[in-house]
ChimeraX commands (.cxc) that place a marker at each C-alpha (Angstrom):
marker #1 position 6.58,-24.97,-4.56 radius 0.5
marker #1 position 7.91,-23.01,-1.60 radius 0.5
marker #1 position 6.12,-22.71,1.73 radius 0.5
marker #1 position 4.99,-19.14,2.40 radius 0.5
marker #1 position 4.46,-17.42,5.72 radius 0.5
marker #1 position 2.02,-14.51,5.71 radius 0.5
marker #1 position 1.88,-12.05,8.62 radius 0.5
marker #1 position -0.78,-9.33,8.57 radius 0.5
marker #1 position -4.17,-10.47,7.30 radius 0.5
marker #1 position -6.16,-7.26,7.11 radius 0.5
marker #1 position -7.82,-5.54,4.18 radius 0.5
marker #1 position -4.88,-6.18,1.86 radius 0.5
marker #1 position -3.19,-9.21,3.38 radius 0.5
marker #1 position -6.25,-11.45,3.54 radius 0.5
marker #1 position -6.97,-11.58,-0.21 radius 0.5
marker #1 position -3.26,-11.71,-1.03 radius 0.5
marker #1 position -2.79,-14.75,1.19 radius 0.5
marker #1 position -5.93,-16.22,-0.36 radius 0.5
marker #1 position -4.39,-16.06,-3.84 radius 0.5
marker #1 position -1.33,-17.97,-2.61 radius 0.5
marker #1 position -3.53,-20.66,-1.09 radius 0.5
marker #1 position -5.54,-20.90,-4.31 radius 0.5
marker #1 position -2.28,-21.37,-6.23 radius 0.5
marker #1 position -1.41,-24.40,-4.10 radius 0.5
marker #1 position 1.18,-23.01,-1.72 radius 0.5
marker #1 position 1.38,-24.23,1.85 radius 0.5
marker #1 position 0.70,-20.96,3.69 radius 0.5
marker #1 position 1.49,-20.33,7.38 radius 0.5
marker #1 position -0.66,-17.52,8.78 radius 0.5
marker #1 position -0.33,-15.10,11.70 radius 0.5
marker #1 position -2.14,-11.92,12.69 radius 0.5
marker #1 position -2.84,-10.04,15.90 radius 0.5
marker #1 position -6.53,-10.74,15.27 radius 0.5
marker #1 position -7.94,-14.25,14.78 radius 0.5
marker #1 position -7.15,-15.64,11.33 radius 0.5
marker #1 position -10.14,-15.37,8.99 radius 0.5
marker #1 position -12.07,-18.67,8.83 radius 0.5
marker #1 position -12.12,-18.63,5.04 radius 0.5
marker #1 position -8.31,-18.76,4.95 radius 0.5
marker #1 position -8.29,-21.78,7.26 radius 0.5
marker #1 position -11.02,-23.41,5.17 radius 0.5
marker #1 position -8.85,-22.86,2.09 radius 0.5
marker #1 position -5.97,-24.77,3.71 radius 0.5
marker #1 position -4.13,-22.05,5.58 radius 0.5
marker #1 position -2.30,-23.01,8.77 radius 0.5
marker #1 position -2.72,-20.67,11.74 radius 0.5
marker #1 position 0.42,-20.07,13.78 radius 0.5
marker #1 position 0.79,-18.74,17.32 radius 0.5
marker #1 position 3.56,-16.23,16.60 radius 0.5
marker #1 position 5.66,-14.59,13.91 radius 0.5
marker #1 position 8.55,-16.72,15.19 radius 0.5
marker #1 position 6.64,-19.90,14.43 radius 0.5
marker #1 position 5.83,-18.64,10.92 radius 0.5
marker #1 position 9.53,-17.93,10.28 radius 0.5
marker #1 position 10.53,-21.37,11.56 radius 0.5
marker #1 position 8.06,-23.21,9.32 radius 0.5
marker #1 position 8.12,-21.19,6.08 radius 0.5
marker #1 position 10.73,-20.83,3.33 radius 0.5
marker #1 position 9.76,-17.19,2.80 radius 0.5
marker #1 position 7.89,-14.83,5.13 radius 0.5
marker #1 position 5.67,-12.04,3.77 radius 0.5
marker #1 position 4.73,-9.14,6.02 radius 0.5
marker #1 position 1.76,-6.84,5.29 radius 0.5
marker #1 position 1.09,-4.46,8.19 radius 0.5
marker #1 position 0.25,-0.73,8.41 radius 0.5
marker #1 position 3.42,1.19,9.29 radius 0.5
marker #1 position 7.12,1.18,10.14 radius 0.5
marker #1 position 6.74,0.46,13.90 radius 0.5
marker #1 position 4.49,-2.50,13.12 radius 0.5
marker #1 position 7.07,-4.00,10.76 radius 0.5
marker #1 position 9.80,-3.49,13.34 radius 0.5
marker #1 position 7.70,-5.23,15.99 radius 0.5
marker #1 position 6.92,-8.16,13.68 radius 0.5
marker #1 position 10.59,-8.56,12.80 radius 0.5
marker #1 position 12.38,-7.87,16.06 radius 0.5
marker #1 position 9.80,-7.91,18.84 radius 0.5
marker #1 position 9.15,-10.74,21.26 radius 0.5
marker #1 position 8.69,-13.99,19.30 radius 0.5
marker #1 position 9.32,-12.03,16.12 radius 0.5
marker #1 position 10.50,-13.20,12.73 radius 0.5
marker #1 position 14.17,-12.61,13.57 radius 0.5
marker #1 position 14.00,-15.11,16.42 radius 0.5
marker #1 position 12.77,-17.85,14.08 radius 0.5
marker #1 position 14.47,-17.10,10.77 radius 0.5
marker #1 position 17.41,-19.16,9.55 radius 0.5
marker #1 position 20.03,-19.12,6.83 radius 0.5
marker #1 position 18.77,-19.30,3.25 radius 0.5
marker #1 position 15.25,-18.05,3.96 radius 0.5
marker #1 position 13.68,-14.85,2.60 radius 0.5
marker #1 position 11.83,-12.07,4.39 radius 0.5
marker #1 position 9.55,-9.92,2.21 radius 0.5
marker #1 position 8.00,-6.73,3.57 radius 0.5
marker #1 position 5.05,-5.72,1.39 radius 0.5
marker #1 position 3.96,-2.93,3.75 radius 0.5
marker #1 position 4.50,0.74,2.88 radius 0.5
marker #1 position 7.09,2.07,5.32 radius 0.5
marker #1 position 10.18,4.25,5.68 radius 0.5
marker #1 position 12.90,3.58,3.07 radius 0.5
marker #1 position 15.59,4.49,5.62 radius 0.5
marker #1 position 14.23,2.10,8.24 radius 0.5
marker #1 position 13.92,-0.57,5.56 radius 0.5
marker #1 position 17.64,-0.43,4.87 radius 0.5
marker #1 position 18.38,-0.95,8.56 radius 0.5
marker #1 position 15.91,-3.84,8.83 radius 0.5
marker #1 position 17.50,-5.48,5.79 radius 0.5
marker #1 position 20.99,-5.30,7.33 radius 0.5
marker #1 position 19.79,-6.98,10.52 radius 0.5
marker #1 position 18.00,-9.78,8.69 radius 0.5
marker #1 position 20.92,-10.35,6.33 radius 0.5
marker #1 position 23.22,-10.64,9.36 radius 0.5
marker #1 position 21.13,-13.70,10.30 radius 0.5
marker #1 position 21.85,-15.30,6.93 radius 0.5
marker #1 position 18.50,-14.56,5.28 radius 0.5
marker #1 position 17.68,-12.33,2.31 radius 0.5
marker #1 position 15.39,-9.31,2.61 radius 0.5
marker #1 position 13.12,-7.77,0.00 radius 0.5
marker #1 position 11.04,-4.64,0.35 radius 0.5
marker #1 position 8.08,-5.07,-1.99 radius 0.5
marker #1 position 5.35,-2.46,-1.36 radius 0.5
marker #1 position 2.26,-2.51,-3.54 radius 0.5
marker #1 position -0.10,-0.16,-5.32 radius 0.5
marker #1 position -3.65,-0.96,-6.31 radius 0.5
marker #1 position -5.50,-0.93,-3.02 radius 0.5
marker #1 position -8.13,-3.37,-1.88 radius 0.5
marker #1 position -9.49,-3.74,-5.42 radius 0.5
marker #1 position -6.05,-4.74,-6.72 radius 0.5
marker #1 position -5.46,-7.10,-3.81 radius 0.5
marker #1 position -8.73,-8.91,-4.46 radius 0.5
marker #1 position -8.18,-9.04,-8.22 radius 0.5
marker #1 position -4.50,-10.11,-7.93 radius 0.5
marker #1 position -3.67,-7.09,-10.10 radius 0.5
marker #1 position -1.35,-5.20,-7.74 radius 0.5
marker #1 position 1.69,-3.28,-8.91 radius 0.5
marker #1 position 4.62,-4.59,-6.86 radius 0.5
marker #1 position 7.83,-2.52,-6.52 radius 0.5
marker #1 position 10.73,-4.60,-5.25 radius 0.5
marker #1 position 14.05,-3.66,-3.71 radius 0.5
marker #1 position 16.69,-6.18,-2.70 radius 0.5
marker #1 position 19.00,-8.93,-3.97 radius 0.5
marker #1 position 18.31,-10.23,-7.45 radius 0.5
marker #1 position 18.62,-13.87,-6.34 radius 0.5
marker #1 position 15.85,-13.42,-3.78 radius 0.5
marker #1 position 13.71,-11.55,-6.30 radius 0.5
marker #1 position 14.10,-14.38,-8.80 radius 0.5
marker #1 position 12.99,-16.88,-6.15 radius 0.5
marker #1 position 9.94,-14.81,-5.23 radius 0.5
marker #1 position 8.94,-13.60,-8.71 radius 0.5
marker #1 position 6.51,-16.48,-9.25 radius 0.5
marker #1 position 4.94,-15.78,-5.85 radius 0.5
marker #1 position 4.56,-12.07,-6.65 radius 0.5
marker #1 position 2.95,-12.96,-9.97 radius 0.5
marker #1 position 0.14,-14.71,-8.09 radius 0.5
marker #1 position -0.70,-11.43,-6.33 radius 0.5
marker #1 position 0.08,-8.79,-8.95 radius 0.5
marker #1 position 0.25,-7.96,-12.64 radius 0.5
marker #1 position 3.12,-5.48,-12.76 radius 0.5
marker #1 position 6.12,-6.77,-10.82 radius 0.5
marker #1 position 9.40,-4.85,-11.10 radius 0.5
marker #1 position 12.69,-5.08,-9.26 radius 0.5
marker #1 position 13.73,-1.44,-9.04 radius 0.5
marker #1 position 17.05,-1.81,-7.23 radius 0.5
marker #1 position 18.60,-2.47,-3.83 radius 0.5
marker #1 position 16.94,-2.62,-0.41 radius 0.5
marker #1 position 14.98,0.57,0.25 radius 0.5
marker #1 position 14.45,1.33,-3.44 radius 0.5
marker #1 position 11.11,-0.46,-3.46 radius 0.5
marker #1 position 9.87,1.71,-0.60 radius 0.5
marker #1 position 11.27,4.83,-2.27 radius 0.5
marker #1 position 9.32,3.93,-5.42 radius 0.5
marker #1 position 6.13,3.49,-3.38 radius 0.5
marker #1 position 6.58,6.91,-1.78 radius 0.5
marker #1 position 7.02,8.40,-5.26 radius 0.5
marker #1 position 3.84,6.61,-6.33 radius 0.5
marker #1 position 1.93,8.09,-3.41 radius 0.5
marker #1 position 3.14,11.60,-4.24 radius 0.5
marker #1 position 1.83,11.24,-7.79 radius 0.5
marker #1 position -1.48,9.76,-6.67 radius 0.5
marker #1 position -2.12,12.47,-4.05 radius 0.5
marker #1 position -1.25,15.32,-6.40 radius 0.5
marker #1 position -3.37,13.85,-9.19 radius 0.5
marker #1 position -6.34,13.45,-6.83 radius 0.5
marker #1 position -5.88,17.13,-6.00 radius 0.5
marker #1 position -5.77,18.10,-9.68 radius 0.5
marker #1 position -8.92,16.11,-10.50 radius 0.5
marker #1 position -10.65,17.59,-7.44 radius 0.5
marker #1 position -9.85,21.16,-8.48 radius 0.5
marker #1 position -10.86,20.56,-12.11 radius 0.5
marker #1 position -14.25,19.04,-11.29 radius 0.5
marker #1 position -14.92,21.63,-8.60 radius 0.5
marker #1 position -14.16,24.41,-11.08 radius 0.5
marker #1 position -16.40,22.86,-13.70 radius 0.5
marker #1 position -19.28,22.35,-11.29 radius 0.5
marker #1 position -19.08,25.86,-9.80 radius 0.5
marker #1 position -19.07,27.28,-13.34 radius 0.5
marker #1 position -22.36,25.51,-14.01 radius 0.5
marker #1 position -21.17,22.52,-16.08 radius 0.5
marker #1 position -22.19,18.94,-15.34 radius 0.5
marker #1 position -19.12,17.40,-13.65 radius 0.5
marker #1 position -20.08,13.89,-14.79 radius 0.5
marker #1 position -20.12,14.98,-18.43 radius 0.5
marker #1 position -16.94,17.02,-17.99 radius 0.5
marker #1 position -15.22,13.94,-16.57 radius 0.5
marker #1 position -16.50,11.84,-19.48 radius 0.5
marker #1 position -15.16,14.36,-22.01 radius 0.5
marker #1 position -11.76,14.62,-20.30 radius 0.5
marker #1 position -11.38,10.83,-20.31 radius 0.5
marker #1 position -10.86,11.01,-24.08 radius 0.5
marker #1 position -8.09,13.60,-23.95 radius 0.5
marker #1 position -4.59,14.22,-22.66 radius 0.5
marker #1 position -5.92,14.79,-19.13 radius 0.5
marker #1 position -7.15,11.20,-18.97 radius 0.5
marker #1 position -5.82,9.18,-16.07 radius 0.5
marker #1 position -6.71,6.26,-13.85 radius 0.5
marker #1 position -7.37,8.77,-11.05 radius 0.5
marker #1 position -9.81,10.74,-13.22 radius 0.5
marker #1 position -11.50,7.49,-14.21 radius 0.5
marker #1 position -11.88,5.89,-10.78 radius 0.5
marker #1 position -11.66,8.71,-8.24 radius 0.5
marker #1 position -13.34,11.27,-10.46 radius 0.5
marker #1 position -16.32,8.93,-10.57 radius 0.5
marker #1 position -16.21,8.59,-6.78 radius 0.5
marker #1 position -16.30,12.38,-6.44 radius 0.5
marker #1 position -19.27,12.74,-8.78 radius 0.5
marker #1 position -21.19,9.84,-7.21 radius 0.5
marker #1 position -20.21,10.88,-3.65 radius 0.5
marker #1 position -18.86,7.44,-2.85 radius 0.5
marker #1 position -16.16,7.90,-0.23 radius 0.5
marker #1 position -16.31,4.45,1.33 radius 0.5
marker #1 position -12.66,3.56,1.77 radius 0.5
marker #1 position -10.70,1.67,-0.80 radius 0.5
marker #1 position -7.58,3.41,0.57 radius 0.5
marker #1 position -8.08,5.45,3.71 radius 0.5
marker #1 position -6.96,9.06,4.03 radius 0.5
marker #1 position -5.06,8.26,7.24 radius 0.5
marker #1 position -2.92,5.73,5.35 radius 0.5
marker #1 position -2.17,8.18,2.55 radius 0.5
marker #1 position -1.23,10.74,5.19 radius 0.5
marker #1 position 1.24,8.24,6.59 radius 0.5
marker #1 position 2.81,7.81,3.14 radius 0.5
marker #1 position 3.05,11.56,2.54 radius 0.5
marker #1 position 4.69,11.93,5.95 radius 0.5
marker #1 position 7.35,9.53,4.69 radius 0.5
marker #1 position 7.77,11.70,1.59 radius 0.5
marker #1 position 8.08,14.93,3.55 radius 0.5
marker #1 position 10.39,13.44,6.18 radius 0.5
marker #1 position 12.57,11.99,3.42 radius 0.5
marker #1 position 12.61,15.31,1.58 radius 0.5
marker #1 position 13.74,17.07,4.74 radius 0.5
marker #1 position 16.57,14.58,5.19 radius 0.5
marker #1 position 17.59,14.98,1.55 radius 0.5
marker #1 position 17.38,18.78,1.56 radius 0.5
marker #1 position 14.49,18.83,-0.93 radius 0.5
marker #1 position 11.39,20.99,-1.13 radius 0.5
marker #1 position 8.14,19.24,-2.09 radius 0.5
marker #1 position 5.63,22.11,-1.88 radius 0.5
marker #1 position 2.76,20.43,-3.72 radius 0.5
marker #1 position 3.11,17.30,-1.59 radius 0.5
marker #1 position 2.90,19.49,1.51 radius 0.5
marker #1 position -0.30,21.11,0.22 radius 0.5
marker #1 position -1.84,17.70,-0.49 radius 0.5
marker #1 position -1.00,16.64,3.06 radius 0.5
marker #1 position -2.71,19.76,4.43 radius 0.5
marker #1 position -5.84,19.00,2.41 radius 0.5
marker #1 position -5.89,15.49,3.85 radius 0.5
marker #1 position -5.40,17.01,7.30 radius 0.5
marker #1 position -8.45,19.21,6.73 radius 0.5
marker #1 position -10.49,16.11,5.91 radius 0.5
marker #1 position -9.22,14.41,9.06 radius 0.5
marker #1 position -10.16,17.47,11.12 radius 0.5
marker #1 position -13.70,17.09,9.80 radius 0.5
marker #1 position -13.92,13.44,10.86 radius 0.5
marker #1 position -12.67,11.96,7.61 radius 0.5
marker #1 position -9.54,10.00,8.45 radius 0.5
marker #1 position -11.29,6.80,7.34 radius 0.5
marker #1 position -12.73,8.31,4.15 radius 0.5
marker #1 position -11.35,7.14,0.83 radius 0.5
marker #1 position -8.47,9.36,-0.31 radius 0.5
marker #1 position -10.60,10.60,-3.22 radius 0.5
marker #1 position -12.45,12.57,-0.52 radius 0.5
marker #1 position -9.62,15.11,-0.62 radius 0.5
marker #1 position -12.14,16.95,-2.80 radius 0.5
marker #1 position -14.25,17.57,0.31 radius 0.5
marker #1 position -11.55,19.82,1.78 radius 0.5
marker #1 position -11.62,21.94,-1.38 radius 0.5
marker #1 position -15.43,21.93,-1.37 radius 0.5
marker #1 position -15.45,23.24,2.20 radius 0.5
marker #1 position -13.22,26.15,1.19 radius 0.5
marker #1 position -15.39,26.86,-1.84 radius 0.5
marker #1 position -18.72,26.48,-0.05 radius 0.5
marker #1 position -19.80,24.30,-2.96 radius 0.5
marker #1 position -20.07,20.55,-3.59 radius 0.5
marker #1 position -19.44,19.30,-7.10 radius 0.5
marker #1 position -22.45,16.99,-6.90 radius 0.5
marker #1 position -25.08,15.75,-4.49 radius 0.5
marker #1 position -25.58,12.14,-3.50 radius 0.5
marker link #1:1,2 radius 0.2
marker link #1:2,3 radius 0.2
marker link #1:3,4 radius 0.2
marker link #1:4,5 radius 0.2
marker link #1:5,6 radius 0.2
marker link #1:6,7 radius 0.2
marker link #1:7,8 radius 0.2
marker link #1:8,9 radius 0.2
marker link #1:9,10 radius 0.2
marker link #1:10,11 radius 0.2
marker link #1:11,12 radius 0.2
marker link #1:12,13 radius 0.2
marker link #1:13,14 radius 0.2
marker link #1:14,15 radius 0.2
marker link #1:15,16 radius 0.2
marker link #1:16,17 radius 0.2
marker link #1:17,18 radius 0.2
marker link #1:18,19 radius 0.2
marker link #1:19,20 radius 0.2
marker link #1:20,21 radius 0.2
marker link #1:21,22 radius 0.2
marker link #1:22,23 radius 0.2
marker link #1:23,24 radius 0.2
marker link #1:24,25 radius 0.2
marker link #1:25,26 radius 0.2
marker link #1:26,27 radius 0.2
marker link #1:27,28 radius 0.2
marker link #1:28,29 radius 0.2
marker link #1:29,30 radius 0.2
marker link #1:30,31 radius 0.2
marker link #1:31,32 radius 0.2
marker link #1:32,33 radius 0.2
marker link #1:33,34 radius 0.2
marker link #1:34,35 radius 0.2
marker link #1:35,36 radius 0.2
marker link #1:36,37 radius 0.2
marker link #1:37,38 radius 0.2
marker link #1:38,39 radius 0.2
marker link #1:39,40 radius 0.2
marker link #1:40,41 radius 0.2
marker link #1:41,42 radius 0.2
marker link #1:42,43 radius 0.2
marker link #1:43,44 radius 0.2
marker link #1:44,45 radius 0.2
marker link #1:45,46 radius 0.2
marker link #1:46,47 radius 0.2
marker link #1:47,48 radius 0.2
marker link #1:48,49 radius 0.2
marker link #1:49,50 radius 0.2
marker link #1:50,51 radius 0.2
marker link #1:51,52 radius 0.2
marker link #1:52,53 radius 0.2
marker link #1:53,54 radius 0.2
marker link #1:54,55 radius 0.2
marker link #1:55,56 radius 0.2
marker link #1:56,57 radius 0.2
marker link #1:57,58 radius 0.2
marker link #1:58,59 radius 0.2
marker link #1:59,60 radius 0.2
marker link #1:60,61 radius 0.2
marker link #1:61,62 radius 0.2
marker link #1:62,63 radius 0.2
marker link #1:63,64 radius 0.2
marker link #1:64,65 radius 0.2
marker link #1:65,66 radius 0.2
marker link #1:66,67 radius 0.2
marker link #1:67,68 radius 0.2
marker link #1:68,69 radius 0.2
marker link #1:69,70 radius 0.2
marker link #1:70,71 radius 0.2
marker link #1:71,72 radius 0.2
marker link #1:72,73 radius 0.2
marker link #1:73,74 radius 0.2
marker link #1:74,75 radius 0.2
marker link #1:75,76 radius 0.2
marker link #1:76,77 radius 0.2
marker link #1:77,78 radius 0.2
marker link #1:78,79 radius 0.2
marker link #1:79,80 radius 0.2
marker link #1:80,81 radius 0.2
marker link #1:81,82 radius 0.2
marker link #1:82,83 radius 0.2
marker link #1:83,84 radius 0.2
marker link #1:84,85 radius 0.2
marker link #1:85,86 radius 0.2
marker link #1:86,87 radius 0.2
marker link #1:87,88 radius 0.2
marker link #1:88,89 radius 0.2
marker link #1:89,90 radius 0.2
marker link #1:90,91 radius 0.2
marker link #1:91,92 radius 0.2
marker link #1:92,93 radius 0.2
marker link #1:93,94 radius 0.2
marker link #1:94,95 radius 0.2
marker link #1:95,96 radius 0.2
marker link #1:96,97 radius 0.2
marker link #1:97,98 radius 0.2
marker link #1:98,99 radius 0.2
marker link #1:99,100 radius 0.2
marker link #1:100,101 radius 0.2
marker link #1:101,102 radius 0.2
marker link #1:102,103 radius 0.2
marker link #1:103,104 radius 0.2
marker link #1:104,105 radius 0.2
marker link #1:105,106 radius 0.2
marker link #1:106,107 radius 0.2
marker link #1:107,108 radius 0.2
marker link #1:108,109 radius 0.2
marker link #1:109,110 radius 0.2
marker link #1:110,111 radius 0.2
marker link #1:111,112 radius 0.2
marker link #1:112,113 radius 0.2
marker link #1:113,114 radius 0.2
marker link #1:114,115 radius 0.2
marker link #1:115,116 radius 0.2
marker link #1:116,117 radius 0.2
marker link #1:117,118 radius 0.2
marker link #1:118,119 radius 0.2
marker link #1:119,120 radius 0.2
marker link #1:120,121 radius 0.2
marker link #1:121,122 radius 0.2
marker link #1:122,123 radius 0.2
marker link #1:123,124 radius 0.2
marker link #1:124,125 radius 0.2
marker link #1:125,126 radius 0.2
marker link #1:126,127 radius 0.2
marker link #1:127,128 radius 0.2
marker link #1:128,129 radius 0.2
marker link #1:129,130 radius 0.2
marker link #1:130,131 radius 0.2
marker link #1:131,132 radius 0.2
marker link #1:132,133 radius 0.2
marker link #1:133,134 radius 0.2
marker link #1:134,135 radius 0.2
marker link #1:135,136 radius 0.2
marker link #1:136,137 radius 0.2
marker link #1:137,138 radius 0.2
marker link #1:138,139 radius 0.2
marker link #1:139,140 radius 0.2
marker link #1:140,141 radius 0.2
marker link #1:141,142 radius 0.2
marker link #1:142,143 radius 0.2
marker link #1:143,144 radius 0.2
marker link #1:144,145 radius 0.2
marker link #1:145,146 radius 0.2
marker link #1:146,147 radius 0.2
marker link #1:147,148 radius 0.2
marker link #1:148,149 radius 0.2
marker link #1:149,150 radius 0.2
marker link #1:150,151 radius 0.2
marker link #1:151,152 radius 0.2
marker link #1:152,153 radius 0.2
marker link #1:153,154 radius 0.2
marker link #1:154,155 radius 0.2
marker link #1:155,156 radius 0.2
marker link #1:156,157 radius 0.2
marker link #1:157,158 radius 0.2
marker link #1:158,159 radius 0.2
marker link #1:159,160 radius 0.2
marker link #1:160,161 radius 0.2
marker link #1:161,162 radius 0.2
marker link #1:162,163 radius 0.2
marker link #1:163,164 radius 0.2
marker link #1:164,165 radius 0.2
marker link #1:165,166 radius 0.2
marker link #1:166,167 radius 0.2
marker link #1:167,168 radius 0.2
marker link #1:168,169 radius 0.2
marker link #1:169,170 radius 0.2
marker link #1:170,171 radius 0.2
marker link #1:171,172 radius 0.2
marker link #1:172,173 radius 0.2
marker link #1:173,174 radius 0.2
marker link #1:174,175 radius 0.2
marker link #1:175,176 radius 0.2
marker link #1:176,177 radius 0.2
marker link #1:177,178 radius 0.2
marker link #1:178,179 radius 0.2
marker link #1:179,180 radius 0.2
marker link #1:180,181 radius 0.2
marker link #1:181,182 radius 0.2
marker link #1:182,183 radius 0.2
marker link #1:183,184 radius 0.2
marker link #1:184,185 radius 0.2
marker link #1:185,186 radius 0.2
marker link #1:186,187 radius 0.2
marker link #1:187,188 radius 0.2
marker link #1:188,189 radius 0.2
marker link #1:189,190 radius 0.2
marker link #1:190,191 radius 0.2
marker link #1:191,192 radius 0.2
marker link #1:192,193 radius 0.2
marker link #1:193,194 radius 0.2
marker link #1:194,195 radius 0.2
marker link #1:195,196 radius 0.2
marker link #1:196,197 radius 0.2
marker link #1:197,198 radius 0.2
marker link #1:198,199 radius 0.2
marker link #1:199,200 radius 0.2
marker link #1:200,201 radius 0.2
marker link #1:201,202 radius 0.2
marker link #1:202,203 radius 0.2
marker link #1:203,204 radius 0.2
marker link #1:204,205 radius 0.2
marker link #1:205,206 radius 0.2
marker link #1:206,207 radius 0.2
marker link #1:207,208 radius 0.2
marker link #1:208,209 radius 0.2
marker link #1:209,210 radius 0.2
marker link #1:210,211 radius 0.2
marker link #1:211,212 radius 0.2
marker link #1:212,213 radius 0.2
marker link #1:213,214 radius 0.2
marker link #1:214,215 radius 0.2
marker link #1:215,216 radius 0.2
marker link #1:216,217 radius 0.2
marker link #1:217,218 radius 0.2
marker link #1:218,219 radius 0.2
marker link #1:219,220 radius 0.2
marker link #1:220,221 radius 0.2
marker link #1:221,222 radius 0.2
marker link #1:222,223 radius 0.2
marker link #1:223,224 radius 0.2
marker link #1:224,225 radius 0.2
marker link #1:225,226 radius 0.2
marker link #1:226,227 radius 0.2
marker link #1:227,228 radius 0.2
marker link #1:228,229 radius 0.2
marker link #1:229,230 radius 0.2
marker link #1:230,231 radius 0.2
marker link #1:231,232 radius 0.2
marker link #1:232,233 radius 0.2
marker link #1:233,234 radius 0.2
marker link #1:234,235 radius 0.2
marker link #1:235,236 radius 0.2
marker link #1:236,237 radius 0.2
marker link #1:237,238 radius 0.2
marker link #1:238,239 radius 0.2
marker link #1:239,240 radius 0.2
marker link #1:240,241 radius 0.2
marker link #1:241,242 radius 0.2
marker link #1:242,243 radius 0.2
marker link #1:243,244 radius 0.2
marker link #1:244,245 radius 0.2
marker link #1:245,246 radius 0.2
marker link #1:246,247 radius 0.2
marker link #1:247,248 radius 0.2
marker link #1:248,249 radius 0.2
marker link #1:249,250 radius 0.2
marker link #1:250,251 radius 0.2
marker link #1:251,252 radius 0.2
marker link #1:252,253 radius 0.2
marker link #1:253,254 radius 0.2
marker link #1:254,255 radius 0.2
marker link #1:255,256 radius 0.2
marker link #1:256,257 radius 0.2
marker link #1:257,258 radius 0.2
marker link #1:258,259 radius 0.2
marker link #1:259,260 radius 0.2
marker link #1:260,261 radius 0.2
marker link #1:261,262 radius 0.2
marker link #1:262,263 radius 0.2
marker link #1:263,264 radius 0.2
marker link #1:264,265 radius 0.2
marker link #1:265,266 radius 0.2
marker link #1:266,267 radius 0.2
marker link #1:267,268 radius 0.2
marker link #1:268,269 radius 0.2
marker link #1:269,270 radius 0.2
marker link #1:270,271 radius 0.2
marker link #1:271,272 radius 0.2
marker link #1:272,273 radius 0.2
marker link #1:273,274 radius 0.2
marker link #1:274,275 radius 0.2
marker link #1:275,276 radius 0.2
marker link #1:276,277 radius 0.2
marker link #1:277,278 radius 0.2
marker link #1:278,279 radius 0.2
marker link #1:279,280 radius 0.2
marker link #1:280,281 radius 0.2
marker link #1:281,282 radius 0.2
marker link #1:282,283 radius 0.2
marker link #1:283,284 radius 0.2
marker link #1:284,285 radius 0.2
marker link #1:285,286 radius 0.2
marker link #1:286,287 radius 0.2
marker link #1:287,288 radius 0.2
marker link #1:288,289 radius 0.2
marker link #1:289,290 radius 0.2
marker link #1:290,291 radius 0.2
marker link #1:291,292 radius 0.2
marker link #1:292,293 radius 0.2
marker link #1:293,294 radius 0.2
marker link #1:294,295 radius 0.2
view
């Protein structure tokens, strides 16, 4: 059983690392904040730097918020690159720029290690339940080595192609999720304004072609007014920025993605950057002067 390094022990990383400890892996831990006591109690080993993690582990997993954070973990002072050696594997499970990912992979491979980009979908609930969808880009040999590790954190693990393709898949996922949240928001707002019970409308739609996981989970959040974050609006904004920046570079127009980003921006302007992304509905409610339900 390979030794795993885990860097980034926040909302997502902490339960993910916990699953690896529960499975019996030796897990080396590092975060900018103190390592959670429960991870140490479960057998985790706290390290003083990302470099130390890379020196001690066979494979290093990174789970941090954004592209600059990954770059700092990899190539900053006492970073992974200064401790990695030939034959090891670096796995970035953050959601970051596909273009930057390709450059990071080249630099790590030049040091003799393999690189996988393996972003996830499923949020905090999926991280805690070990039911994440994991989208992997990178060499097949490294994927085969890590597949058993991924299986301890997720249910749907797919190698989608070369380095950068995992991140591209995650961006595509975030486009679909944002646009579907917008569609559910508009549908329930329309139903409520027309005088129908949005809870019953949602229940009826769950049995038809409009059924979706977003309607099931986030539609319920909208009706029950539960916008405590499972996935924060500010993080979804970051992902849609990646989509829109990528589209610009590719010469594409993504008009609906741009609208979804503007709705998120409206929420942020009203103090909602830390709301759950299902709260996109609140931007539409403000324009309509009508809430689909009351708490």
